[in-house]
N, C-alpha and C positions, 0 to 999 in steps of 0.2 A: 463377230468382229469382221469388218471388211479389211481388205489389204490395200488400203490407200496409203499406208505407211510401210512400204515393203522393206525399207532399209533399217527399220527399227524392230526390236522384239515387241511382243505383245504388251500393250500398256496395262498397267495395273488398274482394273476397274473396281475390284472389290476392296473396300476399305472405308474408313470413316473420316470425315473432315475434322480438323482440329477444333474449329470454333463451335459448331452446333452438333457435332457427332452424327451428321447425316451420311448416308451412303453416297459414294462418289457419283453414282448414276443419278440419284435424286438431286444432288447439288448441281450437277451439270444441266439437268432438265430445268431447274429453276432459272437458269440463266437465259432461257429462251421463251418462257411462257409469256403470251401476249397480254399480260396484266399490267396496268400502268405502274411505273416505277420499280416493280419487282425485278425485272431482268437487269436493270442498271444497278440497283442496290446489291443484288446477289452477285453479279459479276465483279463489282468492285470489292465486295467483302471477300470473295474467294481469292482474288488477286493479292489482296493485302495479307490475308491470314494463312493461306495454304503454302506449304513449302514447295520448292521447285521440283521435289520428287513426285508430287501428285500431278503429273503431267496431264492426265485425263481432264481433271477439273480446270486446270489453268488454261488448257487449249480451248475448251468450250467457253470459258469466261471471256477470253480475248476475242474469239470468233463472234460471240454474242455482242460484245461492245462494238465490233466493226460493223456488224449488221445494223445495229441501232444507229451508228454514225451515218451509214449510207442512207438509211431511211430518213433521218433528220435532214440530211443534205438534199434529198429528193423533195421533201416537203418545203424546204426553203425555196427551191426553184418554182414549185407550184405557187407559193405565196407571191413570188415576184411576178409571175404571169398574172395572178389574180389582181395584183396592184394596178395593172394596166386597164382595169375596168372603168376608170374615169374618162377614158377617151370617148368623145361623142360618137355615136353611130355604131362603132365596132367594139365598144367596151363590153357589151353584153356577150360578145363572142369569146372574149378572153375569160370572162367569168365561167362560161359554159365549158371551155377547154380546160381550165384549171380544175373545175369540179370533176370532170370525167377522169383527168389524169390523177387527181388526188384519190378518187375512188379506186382506180386501178392499182396505184401504189399501195394503198391500204390493204387491198385484197391479196396482192402478192406477198406483202410483209406478213400478213396473218397466216397464210398457207405455209410460207417458208418457216416461220417460227414454230408452228405446230409440228411440221415435219422434223425440224431439227430437235425439238423437245422430245419427240417420240424416239428418234434415233439415239439421242444421248441417254435417255432412260433405259434403252435396251443395251447400253454399253458400247455403242458404236462410236468410233472416232471419225465421224463423217466430215470430210473437208469440202467446203464450198470452193468452186473455181476461184482462183486468184486470192480471195480473202483467206481461204484455208491455209495456203502456203505461207502467207504472212503471219497468220496466227500461230502456225506450227513453229516458225522461226522464233517468234517472240516468246512462246511458251517454253522453248528449250534453252533459252538464254539464261 
């Protein structure tokens, strides 16, 4: 465990989820895996079914949803830039820029989700800057 949550006692990482009977660490890991639809479905499932006492799973589910929302917002910006490709002469430049930015966003998202999945599987309550604080506040409410 890291001590990013110094004001709280150690969170309960050992236990089983109520819905599927998974270990808490595996349930939290599923919230981050970069497989289409799985993180979204797992995060929503754990938020709906898990009691507020299982803070470990709830925190990772909320943080995962926030990472997905940020990634979706970033891709919308890329699509807006790509939409400008109809402009004569410089339209190709916008297509190239949007392609490079899209590739960079996808690479960062992939590496970030793998890192978060591994940390949650190891039982760490790893907080991302800014997003982690918001997720912690929402998970404890």
